[in-house]
ROTI-391127 format. One record per residue (C-alpha): residue in one letter; z negated, y, x negated. Coordinates in steps of 0.2 Angstrom, whole numbers, padded with zeros to 4 digits, always signed. Layout:
aZYX;...
This chain:
m-0503+0664-0313;k-0499+0650-0324;p-0517+0648-0334;a-0523+0646-0317;y-0512+0634-0311;f-0517+0623-0326;l-0536+0627-0322;l-0534+0620-0306;l-0524+0605-0311;f-0538+0600-0324;v-0551+0604-0310;i-0542+0591-0300;l-0539+0578-0311;f-0555+0579-0320;s-0564+0577-0302;s-0553+0562-0296;c-0558+0554-0312;k-0576+0555-0309;r-0586+0539-0306;q-0598+0537-0290;v-0599+0518-0292;f-0605+0506-0308;y-0599+0489-0306;n-0598+0473-0315;e-0582+0462-0309;y-0580+0441-0313;d-0565+0432-0315;p-0557+0425-0300;v-0556+0407-0296;f-0543+0397-0284;k-0543+0382-0275;t-0527+0374-0262;g-0533+0370-0242;d-0542+0379-0230;h-0559+0380-0224;m-0569+0393-0216;a-0584+0388-0226;w-0575+0393-0242;s-0578+0412-0236;a-0598+0411-0237;k-0607+0421-0250;n-0616+0408-0260;l-0604+0394-0260;d-0605+0380-0274;q-0588+0384-0284;k-0589+0366-0292;g-0569+0360-0292;w-0561+0376-0293;s-0549+0382-0304;a-0546+0399-0315;d-0527+0396-0313;r-0520+0396-0293;g-0506+0383-0297;f-0491+0381-0288;t-0496+0383-0268;g-0478+0383-0261;k-0482+0384-0243;n-0499+0378-0241;i-0515+0390-0238;f-0527+0395-0253;w-0541+0401-0257;a-0546+0415-0270;r-0565+0419-0274;a-0572+0432-0282;k-0591+0439-0289;m-0595+0457-0289;k-0609+0465-0297;l-0613+0482-0289;i-0624+0492-0303;s-0626+0510-0295;n-0618+0520-0280;s-0619+0537-0280;g-0604+0542-0267;g-0607+0535-0250;l-0598+0522-0240;l-0589+0508-0253;g-0572+0504-0253;l-0563+0491-0259;q-0545+0489-0267;v-0535+0473-0267;d-0521+0471-0277;a-0512+0456-0276;f-0496+0446-0270;g-0493+0436-0252;a-0503+0436-0234;y-0522+0437-0233;e-0535+0438-0224;i-0553+0447-0233;y-0570+0440-0233;w-0584+0451-0241;d-0600+0441-0242;g-0593+0430-0228;v-0588+0444-0217;k-0571+0447-0212;i-0566+0464-0218;g-0548+0465-0213;s-0532+0457-0216;n-0514+0461-0225;g-0501+0454-0218;k-0506+0437-0210;p-0503+0420-0219;g-0491+0409-0213;t-0494+0389-0210;i-0482+0375-0211;d-0476+0379-0193;k-0478+0397-0193;a-0467+0412-0202;e-0480+0422-0215;i-0480+0440-0211;p-0480+0447-0229;g-0491+0460-0234;t-0491+0474-0245;e-0496+0474-0267;c-0509+0484-0264;l-0522+0489-0251;y-0539+0496-0245;f-0555+0491-0236;l-0568+0498-0229;l-0584+0488-0234;p-0598+0487-0220;d-0613+0500-0224;s-0625+0485-0220;l-0617+0474-0235;s-0616+0486-0248;a-0634+0484-0256;l-0635+0484-0274;g-0634+0466-0282;m-0621+0452-0281;h-0607+0450-0269;t-0593+0438-0266;v-0576+0444-0261;a-0564+0430-0253;l-0547+0428-0252;r-0536+0414-0239;a-0521+0419-0242;t-0501+0412-0244;q-0487+0417-0254;f-0471+0408-0247;s-0460+0420-0256;y-0462+0420-0277;p-0473+0403-0272;h-0469+0399-0293;l-0474+0419-0295;q-0493+0417-0304;r-0498+0437-0303;g-0517+0439-0303;t-0529+0448-0290;g-0534+0464-0293;l-0550+0471-0286;k-0559+0487-0287;l-0575+0494-0280;d-0576+0513-0278;t-0583+0524-0265;y-0570+0524-0249;a-0566+0542-0247;n-0562+0542-0268;l-0549+0526-0265;i-0540+0535-0252;r-0537+0552-0258;r-0536+0549-0277;p-0518+0542-0273;l-0514+0557-0263;m-0519+0569-0274;i-0511+0564-0290;s-0496+0559-0279;s-0495+0575-0271;l-0496+0584-0291;m-0481+0573-0295;f-0471+0577-0279;i-0473+0596-0283;m-0466+0592-0300;a-0452+0582-0294;g-0447+0595-0280;a-0445+0607-0296;f-0434+0597-0304;f-0424+0592-0287;i-0422+0612-0287;a-0416+0611-0304;f-0403+0598-0299;f-0394+0608-0289;y-0396+0624-0297;y-0388+0616-0314;a-0375+0606-0305;f-0369+0624-0295;l-0370+0631-0309;y-0359+0617-0319;f-0347+0617-0305;n-0345+0636-0303;s-0341+0641-0319;h-0326+0646-0328;k-0330+0635-0345;r-0340+0618-0337;s-0354+0614-0351;y-0353+0597-0352;p-0372+0599-0358;v-0376+0608-0340;l-0370+0593-0331;i-0381+0581-0343;f-0394+0590-0339;s-0393+0592-0320;v-0392+0573-0318;i-0408+0570-0330;c-0417+0583-0317;l-0409+0572-0302;l-0417+0557-0310;f-0432+0562-0318;f-0435+0567-0297;s-0429+0550-0289;l-0441+0540-0303;l-0455+0551-0300;i-0453+0549-0278;m-0449+0528-0282;e-0464+0528-0293;y-0478+0537-0280;i-0470+0531-0264;k-0478+0516-0262;y-0493+0528-0257;y-0484+0531-0240;i-0475+0518-0235;e-0478+0502-0233;i-0468+0489-0246;p-0470+0471-0241;y-0473+0461-0257;p-0455+0453-0257;q-0448+0468-0259;f-0460+0475-0272;f-0448+0472-0287;i-0435+0481-0279;r-0443+0496-0282;l-0448+0490-0300;e-0431+0486-0305;i-0423+0503-0297;i-0437+0512-0309;g-0433+0503-0322;w-0413+0507-0322;l-0420+0525-0320;t-0430+0524-0336;f-0416+0515-0343;s-0401+0531-0340;i-0414+0544-0345;s-0418+0536-0360;m-0399+0537-0363;l-0395+0554-0358;v-0409+0564-0366;p-0404+0557-0383;m-0383+0562-0376;y-0389+0579-0373;f-0399+0582-0387;s-0386+0577-0399;i-0372+0587-0389;q-0383+0603-0389;f-0386+0601-0409;s-0366+0594-0411;s-0373+0580-0420;k-0361+0574-0434;r-0365+0555-0428;k-0367+0557-0411;l-0356+0541-0405;l-0364+0532-0419;l-0381+0532-0413;l-0379+0532-0395;s-0370+0515-0397;a-0385+0510-0407;l-0396+0517-0392;l-0387+0508-0379;i-0385+0492-0390;t-0406+0494-0392;l-0408+0498-0373;v-0397+0482-0365;s-0408+0473-0376;i-0424+0478-0373;y-0418+0474-0353;i-0412+0457-0355;y-0428+0453-0369;h-0441+0459-0359;y-0431+0454-0340;g-0445+0454-0328;h-0458+0461-0340;y-0456+0479-0331;d-0470+0491-0339;i-0465+0484-0357;s-0447+0487-0352;a-0450+0504-0345;m-0464+0508-0361;y-0449+0503-0373;y-0435+0511-0366;s-0444+0527-0368;f-0451+0522-0385;a-0431+0520-0390;m-0426+0536-0382;w-0439+0544-0392;i-0433+0538-0409;a-0415+0542-0404;t-0421+0559-0400;i-0432+0563-0414;l-0416+0557-0427;v-0404+0570-0419;v-0417+0582-0420;l-0422+0580-0438;e-0404+0581-0443;a-0402+0596-0434;i-0417+0606-0442;y-0409+0598-0459;r-0391+0608-0454;k-0403+0622-0448;q-0399+0624-0431;k-0406+0634-0417;g-0422+0628-0409;s-0424+0611-0417;l-0441+0615-0424;l-0448+0620-0408;v-0440+0604-0399;l-0447+0590-0414;a-0464+0603-0411;g-0463+0596-0391;m-0457+0578-0396;l-0472+0576-0405;a-0484+0584-0393;s-0476+0572-0379;a-0481+0558-0391;v-0498+0563-0392;m-0501+0567-0373;n-0492+0550-0371;g-0505+0542-0381;y-0520+0548-0374;l-0516+0546-0355;v-0514+0531-0345;y-0497+0524-0345;d-0492+0530-0327;f-0497+0548-0330;g-0494+0550-0348;i-0474+0543-0347;f-0472+0558-0336;i-0481+0571-0345;f-0470+0563-0359;y-0454+0567-0351;t-0459+0585-0343;f-0461+0587-0361;i-0446+0583-0367;v-0437+0593-0350;f-0446+0608-0356;a-0437+0607-0372;m-0420+0603-0364;l-0425+0619-0353;y-0426+0631-0370;l-0412+0624-0378;h-0401+0628-0363;t-0411+0647-0364;i-0405+0647-0383;r-0386+0644-0377;m-0389+0653-0363;r-0392+0667-0372;e-0376+0665-0383;i-0365+0663-0370;e-0371+0682-0363;q-0369+0687-0382;a-0351+0681-0381;h-0347+0688-0366;e-0354+0706-0371;s-0342+0704-0385;s-0328+0698-0375;l-0330+0715-0366;l-0329+0723-0383;l-0315+0713-0387;s-0305+0716-0373;t-0309+0735-0373;r-0302+0737-0389;l-0286+0726-0385;q-0284+0736-0370;l-0284+0753-0385;e-0273+0742-0395;l-0260+0740-0381;i-0262+0758-0378;k-0261+0762-0397;k-0245+0752-0397;n-0234+0762-0388;i-0238+0781-0393;q-0239+0777-0411;p-0230+0792-0419;h-0215+0786-0425;f-0209+0778-0411;i-0211+0793-0400;k-0204+0804-0413;n-0190+0792-0416;t-0187+0788-0397;l-0189+0806-0392;t-0175+0812-0408;s-0162+0800-0399;l-0165+0805-0382;m-0161+0823-0387;d-0144+0817-0395;w-0141+0805-0379;v-0146+0820-0368;e-0132+0832-0378;d-0118+0821-0379;s-0121+0812-0361;p-0133+0821-0349;k-0128+0804-0338;q-0134+0792-0349;g-0148+0804-0357;a-0153+0800-0338;e-0153+0784-0338;f-0160+0784-0355;i-0174+0793-0349;q-0179+0784-0332;a-0180+0768-0342;l-0192+0776-0355;a-0204+0783-0341;m-0201+0764-0332;e-0208+0755-0348;f-0223+0767-0347;d-0226+0767-0332;i-0228+0746-0331;m-0240+0748-0348;n-0249+0760-0340;k-0253+0747-0325;i-0256+0735-0336;a-0266+0740-0348;e-0283+0737-0341;e-0278+0718-0335;s-0282+0704-0346;l-0267+0694-0337;i-0251+0699-0329;s-0239+0690-0320;i-0225+0685-0331;r-0210+0695-0321;q-0221+0710-0325;e-0219+0704-0342;i-0201+0700-0343;s-0199+0718-0336;l-0209+0727-0348;c-0195+0717-0361;q-0180+0721-0350;m-0186+0740-0349;h-0190+0739-0369;l-0172+0733-0373;k-0166+0747-0362;v-0175+0760-0373;m-0171+0749-0388;g-0153+0749-0385;f-0151+0767-0382;r-0161+0771-0398;k-0152+0759-0411;e-0134+0758-0401;i-0136+0739-0400;a-0129+0728-0386;y-0147+0717-0383;q-0148+0704-0371;w-0162+0696-0361;e-0159+0677-0355;d-0176+0666-0347;f-0175+0649-0341;g-0187+0641-0330;i-0200+0655-0327;k-0211+0652-0313;d-0216+0670-0303;t-0233+0662-0303;e-0238+0660-0319;m-0250+0673-0328;v-0250+0677-0346;p-0260+0689-0356;p-0251+0707-0357;a-0239+0713-0368;i-0240+0696-0378;i-0220+0692-0375;h-0216+0710-0377;t-0225+0709-0393;l-0213+0695-0398;l-0197+0705-0394;e-0203+0719-0404;n-0205+0711-0421;g-0189+0702-0417;i-0180+0718-0416;t-0190+0727-0430;h-0187+0707-0443;n-0170+0703-0439;a-0152+0713-0437;p-0138+0711-0424;l-0125+0699-0426;q-0108+0704-0433;d-0103+0708-0416;g-0116+0721-0415;s-0126+0711-0402;m-0143+0702-0404;k-0149+0692-0390;f-0168+0686-0385;k-0172+0671-0374;l-0187+0667-0366;t-0189+0649-0359;f-0205+0641-0349;r-0209+0621-0350;e-0222+0613-0341;d-0229+0594-0344;l-0245+0584-0344;g-0257+0599-0342;k-0248+0610-0353;k-0237+0623-0354;e-0226+0632-0366;y-0218+0647-0369;v-0203+0647-0383;f-0196+0665-0387;e-0180+0664-0397;t-0173+0679-0407;i-0155+0675-0410;g-0148+0688-0425;e-0147+0690-0443;n-0165+0685-0450;r-0170+0697-0464;e-0186+0685-0466;l-0185+0673-0483;s-0201+0666-0479;d-0200+0649-0468;e-0217+0653-0457;r-0222+0673-0454;i-0241+0675-0455;g-0239+0692-0446;g-0248+0708-0447;g-0257+0716-0432;g-0243+0709-0420;f-0248+0692-0422;k-0267+0697-0424;y-0265+0705-0405;i-0257+0690-0399;r-0269+0679-0407;a-0284+0689-0398;r-0277+0690-0383;l-0276+0671-0382;e-0291+0668-0387;e-0298+0680-0373;s-0290+0671-0359;y-0288+0655-0366;p-0302+0650-0379;n-0298+0635-0389;r-0284+0629-0376;w-0269+0639-0385;s-0260+0639-0400;f-0246+0649-0408;h-0232+0647-0421;s-0219+0659-0427;a-0206+0652-0439;a-0187+0655-0444;s-0175+0645-0436;n-0154+0643-0439;q-0152+0656-0425;g-0165+0669-0429;w-0182+0668-0428;l-0193+0655-0415;s-0210+0657-0408;k-0218+0645-0396;i-0236+0650-0386;t-0243+0633-0381;l-0257+0633-0368;s-0268+0619-0363;d-0282+0614-0351;i-0291+0605-0363;e-0298+0610-0382;i-0282+0610-0392;
């Protein structure tokens, strides 16, 4: 299907570009004043000026010769690009008007910047013809904007803009859908990615640019409002030229993106100030500055062997080549389209990486579940617990039954949380309390539990506090009175949550900070699974025993 679409596109473009009317055009001449005789075909133009001059609130005339060489397409039409309000005459015959010229006593009704007129068949013979405009330009009287005339078949003049704009609007619709898709993707993602948001905004800006560029064929814009549209187009181009290099610099993790983007912003502002009022020139320089900045980012990415950088470079070079061979109004959109395709390609690479990371996280989650179960069915733990249980049942059946109940409750909680990635903090505390009760029977030590500031609504990865508790029991000895205390404190401030777990006992470790074995690896893996790049974990000796801190943040740490 895609080759068919491209074939259709080229057929339309080539058919619309085929010339059927050939003519020579001569420069217009101007004269201030108002005499209907100045519309005549063979008027003596002695004393007429090549410059319009300042006309103020006066009527002025513009005349131009056009020599029709051949016409193989049927009825002729005339395209007029001019500022003001005017009546137009072809060989002395009035063929239409655009707005209504004003006088000193009567206000001008502004015309549009571009209009098409059907020429009488009786006045369309080959040879020399004269176009005369009786006009006023009350708005922007100092603006010396030229008068453009173009001959073609009337059907071509009407049809060509509609064909081109329809294709551009199809493209605009695709970008509008892309804007919504990526906006929804960003706002509904658990981990929001700024490149996705930037790409969504670029699609919206590109949609707006296409609409603003070609809407002139569908609505009448009086010439006093002509520059408003150009100003909007200029700012849209300015914004796109800033955001595209920003997108690539973030996607490729550019080392100097702040410096590059600052230089680009200064360059764009300088172009705006220096070429103010020259809208097409400013837009071309905006696009060129964007292209240079993007090329620098891509070349750095190639040097660092970033994925997709070579293909993006090929797209950037292709966009420049295409833009060089096409008229600016078409070339600039082909230029932007190549760039957007390169951005889409990069985005698909990132999506694939995210998918692979998700699959890895699922494998990690399964591995952590097995690790959690394995932690509690270790042979030496089961053997020592059962040995202690036999002694308690023989010596004190009542307390032996309490021991069995505590052990069963610990395994029951462990079984419930094994498949969860997050559990309530109260479940975690219940697991710790049951474990202390079991270990109290096993080691005959008076373990104590305290917690402060706990919020019941908080969620934590399963068994991370339980793992700290196990390490506290293993690596610390009871105090002289035979007791050992464990204290959990929760604090929350400025987007950060902190769990402080303190073991109060005799520290058997001589090091200042414990790197940790399997237990600490399990804690770090669980934190990374649930809070990627938004956690920190520290564990070190304290004056009273051992102190561990887990910090969770809303942003990357």
